Steps between C-alpha positions, in 0.01 A plus 500: 500500500261677742628774728363545856521808712470465873624850582279683749274676237421166350351363822147548637417601864386204722180631645287201550701367781548815710865517408674841539758619252492175299485456134488187284514361154453150370767428242452154376257196535634159428391141471372339814373830637845656547535868539776766498424845646668804647419675827629843586474623858545878550715629795256426803283285286344164610286209429272374788493147612405275220570167338567392143306212354795335330882449598687816445853629469549859593823639351611847606665665202532858655492647847390304793157336605424370846292182503306436827367150590219425719747410773625853504834415332613791287732433218659780301569385143730726322575523118651180366321278757154340524261275705284222402149461647271198499134534360276655768786591733421843648734799503505878500752718347635849525783716373649809681716602195312342217556188298408300196426122514445252234228246577509159337183305589418134395324198630828369645841647563801343678825687569783355311814395714714750311282788575479464871709745685775369723766715671771340284311561177418865571809627698613835363245487210342833380253628246659756276442837666388356831690458825629144534363239727728475798494134586781295644609190303439153652822347654 
């Protein structure tokens, strides 16, 4: 058994991409060039516009991160939720109150039907200790 820490003190500052208040640690590397890492954004932290060379799932495990697409669409992703990005898709991100995101990167990712949020699936759901999602059920 191997133990991994992805607490703030175990991460390194992201300085090479002009990020502010961002820390990262690579946790695992798998077959087929698959990676798992953890990003911490401090309150007021951000990552400038960038792309990732592989498909990527970004799963918020604490706090809230806002992802900003090139179109200007701003999507706040709170703990217990995530987004998928295609390889070379551009985005920026920021966090007003701070957040922790797990990044899963590999050559090809496809969202599984069971994992895609629908109003019926997430109505009234909440992450322990967080405010619930207030979504009406489908009729």
